[in-house]
N, C-alpha and C positions, 0 to 999 in steps of 0.2 A: 388208676393208670400209673405205671412206674414213671419215675422222673426222666429216665432215658427216652421212654416212649413219648412223654409230653414234649421234650425238647425236639424230638424228631418231627412231631406234628407241627410244632412252631416253625421249624426250618422249612417245612413243606409249604406252610401258609405264606411265609416271607417270599419264597421263590415264586409262588403263584401270584402274589401281589406285584412283584417286580415284572413278571411276565406280562401281567395285565397292563402295567404302565407302558411297557415297550410296545405292546399291541396298540394302545391308544395313540402313542407317539407316531406310529406308522399311518394312522388315519389322517394326520395333519400334513399339509404340504411340506415337501422336503427343503423348501427354500430357506426357512429359518426354524430354529428351535430355541426355546428359552431355557436357560439354566441359571437360576438365581437372578442376578441382575444383568446377565449377558445374553445377547442375541447373536448367534453365529450365522454368518452368511455362507451358504454353500460355495465351493470353489467355482471359479469362472466357467461358464459354459461355452465360451468361444464364439457366441453369436450375439446375444443381447442380454445383459444382466440387470437391466434397469428395474424390472419388476421385483427381482429378488432383493436388491439393495433398498428400494423404496419400501418394500414390505417390512424389512428389518428396522428401518427408521420409524415407520408407523408403529411397529410393535413396541419399540422402546418408549415412544411417547405414551402409548396406552399403559405401559407398565408403571411409568412415573419416574421421579428424579433418581439419578444415580445409575441409570442403565448404560450398558456399553454395547454398541454394535461392533462386532469383531469380524473383520474381513480376513479371508484366507490369503495365502500366497498366490501370485499369478496376476494376470491382467484382466480386469473387469471392463467389458465394453458397455457403455451406457449412453442413454439420452439424458435429458435434464432431470435432475432430482430436486425436489422442493420439500422442506419440512418446517412446520410451525411448532413452537413450544417444545423443542427438543432440549432436554435437561440431562446431559450425559456425555459420553465419549464416542466418537466415530474414529475407529482405529484400524490400521493395517498391521502387517507383520514387520514392516520396516520400509524405509525408502528404497525404491526399485525392487523390493521383494513383493510388495503389493502395489498395483497400479490401477487407478481408475482412468480409463482412456475414453475420450469422447468419440462416439460414432460420427461418421462424416455427414455433412449436410443436415445438421440438426434442425428440426422444425421450429419455426418461430411464428407465433400468432399475434404478438403485440406489435402495434404499428406506432413507431415513434413520431411519425408525421401527425402530430396531435390535432391538426385541423381536419383530419379525415377520420380519426378513431380515438375515442377516449382512453385514458389510462386505466389500468387494472392491476390488482395484486397478483403476484405470480402463483401459478399452480401448474399441474402437469397435463391439463386437459383443455381448458378454454382460454387461458391466459399464459401462454408459454413464452418465457423470456429467453433471450440469447445468453443464458448463464448456465454453466454446467451444474453447479450445486449452490442452492440458496437455503440458508437457515434464517427464519424469522422468529424473533423472541427466544428466550431461553438462556441456558448456560451450556455452551457448546465447547467441547474439546475435540480438536482434530489433530491426529498424530500418526506418525509412522507409516506414511504412504506417499505415493507419487500421483500427481494429476498430470495427464498428458493430453494435449490437444494437437494431434499430428496433421490434421486435414487442412487443406487449402482448396476451396473455402471451408471454413469451420461450420457455418450455418447456412440455412436458406436465406434469401434476401430479406432484410428488414430496414427500416428507416431510422436514420440518425441525423438530426439537423436538416431534414429535407432531402438527404442523399440516401440512396440505396446501397447498403454495405452487406458484407457476408462475414465479418469478423465476429468473434465471440466477445460479448461485453465484459464478462468476468468468468474466471474459473471457479472461484470460491467466494461467495458473498454472504454478508451478515447484515441484518436489518432488525428493526424493532418497531412496535406500534403502541406500547404501553409504558409511558414514562415512569409510572409508579412501580413498574417491574423492569428494572434495567436489564439490558442484554449484555451478557458477558461471553466473549469469544477468546479462546486460547488456541494458538497454533504452535505445535512443537514437532520438529523433525518431519517436515514435509518437503516435497519438491514439486514445483509447478513448471511445466515445459510447454512452450508454444513454438511457433514456426514463423519464419519470414513470410510475408505476403505482399507481393508487388502490385496487387490490384489498386487502381487509382484512388479509391475511396477508403481503403482499409488501413491507412496510417502506417503501412510498412510491416504490419504484424497480423497474425490471425487471432490474437487475443489482446484486448485492450488492457485489462487488469488481471493480475494473478489473484491475490487475496485482497478483499475489498470490504471496508467497514463504513457504512453510510446510512444516512437517514432518508435516502431517496425511495421511500415506500409510499405510494399514493394512498391518500385517504378516500378518494373518489375520483370522478372524472374531471374535476376542475384542474386546469393546468397549474403545476407547481404547488399544489396543495399536498404537502408531505407531512408525515409523522416525524417528530424529532427522535433521534436515537441517543440514548444515554446508557452508560455502563462502562465496559472496559474492552480493550482489544490488545492482546499480547501475541507477538510473533517472535519465536525463538528457534535457533538451530535449524534454519530452513534455507532453501535454495530456490531462486527464481531466475529463470533463464529464457531469453528470447521472447519477451513480452513487451508490449508498448510501455507499461510500467509494472514493476513487480509487486509492490505493496502500496495500497491506496487508502487514505481516509479522506472522505469528502462530505458534501453538503448536509446540513441540518443535524450536525452532531453537537451535543452540549453535555456538560457535566460528566465528562468521561476521562478515564485514565488510559492513555495510549502508550504502550511499551513495545518498542521494536528493538530487539536485542536485550539490553538491560544489564548484562554482566559480561565479563570477559569470557565466560564459558557458554554464552547463549547467543552470540552474534549470528547474523544472517548474511548470505551471499547473494548479490543481485547483479546480473551481468547480461550483456548482449541485447539490451533494450534501448528504447528512446530515452527513458529515464528509469532510475532505480526506485526511489521513494517519492511518491506523489502525496504530499500532505497539503490539505486545503482547509479553508477557514473553519474554525470551531469556536464554540462559546463556552467559557468557563471550564476549560479542560486543561489537563497536564500531560505533557509528552516527555518521554524519556527515549531518545533515539541514540543508541550507543553501541559500540563494539561491532558495527556492521562494516562490510565491504560492499560498496554500492557504486555502480558505474552506469553510464549511459552516453549515447551519442549526442544528446543535448545537455544532460546534466546528471550528476550522481544523485542529487535530491533537490527538491524545492519545497517551499512553503508559500502558497499563493491563495488568492481569494477563490471561493467556489463560484459565486456570481453575486456581486454586490448589489445588483438591481433586484435580487430575489431574497437573498439571505444575508443580513447584516448582523453580525454577532453583537449582542447587547453588552457583553463583558469580554475582556481579553482572555486569551489562553497563554499558558506558559510552556515554552519550548526549550528543553535542555538537550543540546546536541553535542555529544562529546565522544572522544575516543573512537571515531569512525575513520575509515578510509574512503574518500570520495574521489572518483576518477571521471573526468570527461574524456571520452574515448575518440571523439572525432575532432577535426580541425574546427576551431571556434567554439567548442563545447565548454560548458561551465563545470566547475566542481560542484558547487551548491549555491543557492541564493534564496533570499527572502523578498517577498513583494507584499507590502502592507497597504492599507487603505489610508490615504492622506487625510481624509476628514473624520475617520472613525478608527484609529489604530487598534488592532486586536492581537498583534504579535508582541509578546514579551519573551525575548530570546536571549539565551546565553550559549555561546558556541566556543568550545575549548578542547584542546588536546586532539584535534583532528589532523589527519594527514590528507592533503588535497593535491592531486596531480591533474594537470591539463596538458593537452598536446600542443605542439608548436603552431604558431601563427594565429594571432588575434583571438586568444582565449581570455576569459576572465575567470579566475579561480573561485572567488567568493565575492558576492556583493549583497548589499542590503539596500532596499529601495523603499522610501517613505517610512522607514521604521523609526521608532522612538525608544531610546534607552537600551538598544541592543549592545551586548557585551561580546567582544571577539577577542579571545585570549589564547596565547600559547599554542597556536596552530602552526603547522609546518606546510609550506606551500611551494610547489615546484612547477615550472613550465618555461617555455622558450618563446621569445618573440611575441609576447602577449600584450593585452591592453592594460591590465593591472592585476595584481595578486589579490588585493582587497579593495573593493570600491564601495564608497558610501554615496548614495544618491538621494538628495532631499531628506536626509536623516537628521535627527536631532538627539542630543544627549547620549550619543553612543560612545563606547570606549573600545579602542583598538590597542591592545597592550601586549608587548613581548611576543609578537608573532615572528616566526622564522621565515622570512621572505627572500633570503639571500640566494636561494636556488631558483628564483623567478627572474627572468630577464624581460625587459620591456622593448616592444617594437620601436625602433628608432624613428619611424615615420609617423605613425598614428597612435602610438601607445601613450598612456598617461604617465604612470609612475608605479612603483611597487605598491604604494598605498595612495589612493586617490579620493579626494573629497570634492564633490561637484559644487557649482556656485550656490546651490540651494541648501547646502548643509549648514548647520549652526549648532554651536555649543557641544561639538564633539571633541573627545580627548584622544590623541594619538601619542603613544609612547613606543618608540622603536626598540627592537631588540639589539640592533647594531647601529652605530653612528653612520655607517655607509648606506643604510636603508633609505630609499628615496620616497618622499611624500610630496605630492602636488596638492596644495590646499587652495582651492578656489572659493571656499565658503566664507562665512562671517562668524566671528566670535568662537572660532575653533582654537584649541590649544594643541600644539605640536611640540613634542619633547624628544630630544636625542636623535633627530633625523636630519637628513640633508635634502635640500631642494634639488630637483633634477635640473640639468642645464636647460636653458631657454632658447637654445639655438636650433632645435629640431623637435619634431614630434609634438605631442599635446602640451609638453612643458612650455612651449612658446606661447600657448594661450593663457598662461598665468598672468600676463600683462593685460589681458582683456577677458576676465572670467565669464562674461556673458556669452562667450562663444564656445562654452563647454560642449564636448562631444555629445550629440543626442543619443539617447539610449535606443538600441534596436527594439523591434516589436517584441514585447514580452508575452510568453504564453500564458493565457488565462486557464481557467478550469476546463476540464473536458466537457464537451457538449453532451448532454443527456437529459432529455425531456425539458430542454430550456429554450 
């Protein structure tokens, strides 16, 4: 056979082989096809894309680590999605180019009234949670897409704390059940959108949490018997709008690295919610919360206990909170605050270079309650007719140094001072940025340098002659009720 004839036969065989492969591909469902480490999801069908997306996630898990689920442009309409052991990337074509939109009245079979029904781990058939997307275990990257929950009500009725509600628990949740195999979750360039909801039991919004990193994964039917979650949670370049809280870390998290923002090129934007950043008790973890703009009608962010009757951290966590902008958007709203455990302190915090804005009339821009060793440095705080710019309540060994509070004015009737130390503070150090900054020190063994006392003729300053009459703190919000 001549060389040219041989090459011709070889080309024919290659063509036949390719044709055979194409024919085999047509035998498989058109929802997904695998190409290397990527599984492409067909474009939205306009009706219900749940099965297509779930099949793609399942195919990636079957393939193994490093797989990518690639969504097309358009709006995918879905019910709940749940995936275990995903080790790869879940990606769209870009924010508002690819959207995962929740169908209305999502079914929920879990009953949070635990006296009537035991707990169960989430799936898509027998234990359906009020959560749009849940990942359990793995190394998960989610990027370049929008999650939209437009419906009111968002779900069918389910129980929370004994009350029937129809809000979604979370848009995007991460959990783990194997401490020896930490769960790592990265979020980059996403948007999560909710809606206002005026139903009496729905907390004002149709979604409780946007992105959620938590150990609230039941081991079995016993109440509050959860797996601990360890690993990392990183949220960058993302937007959270009209949710009860935008980003949440809560119960049973330990030995984790939490990064929200992290650099001047990676900050997040959180607005139009009750709170922006919901950070709750953690054990032996490190937090970097930086370069974000976070606002809320109650507070821009908080660090609070999850539930100290159930989960008490055995070792503290470190919170580095810096270079953010926190805004309280409603009258009386806070910029940010810390609430620690007086008998078992678990917050080790440094708060610096933040800009904090509160609205007029009886707001507190920043306060620390029951904390030990908290450092508050070089922050700029503005507000009008407020309670105090920085308040320390029952704190010890704290430092408040060189904060710009000149743009914060104190209510002349019930306000404290620009910087306030209540009667139960001790061994705190205050160094004012300007000699005109006012400090009301009602505690013991505190050191105040370069400040002035407020006049004692009106407002809370008059109480300095009788520190025991310090203004009682209003009811502080605890952790969100969930299986507790």
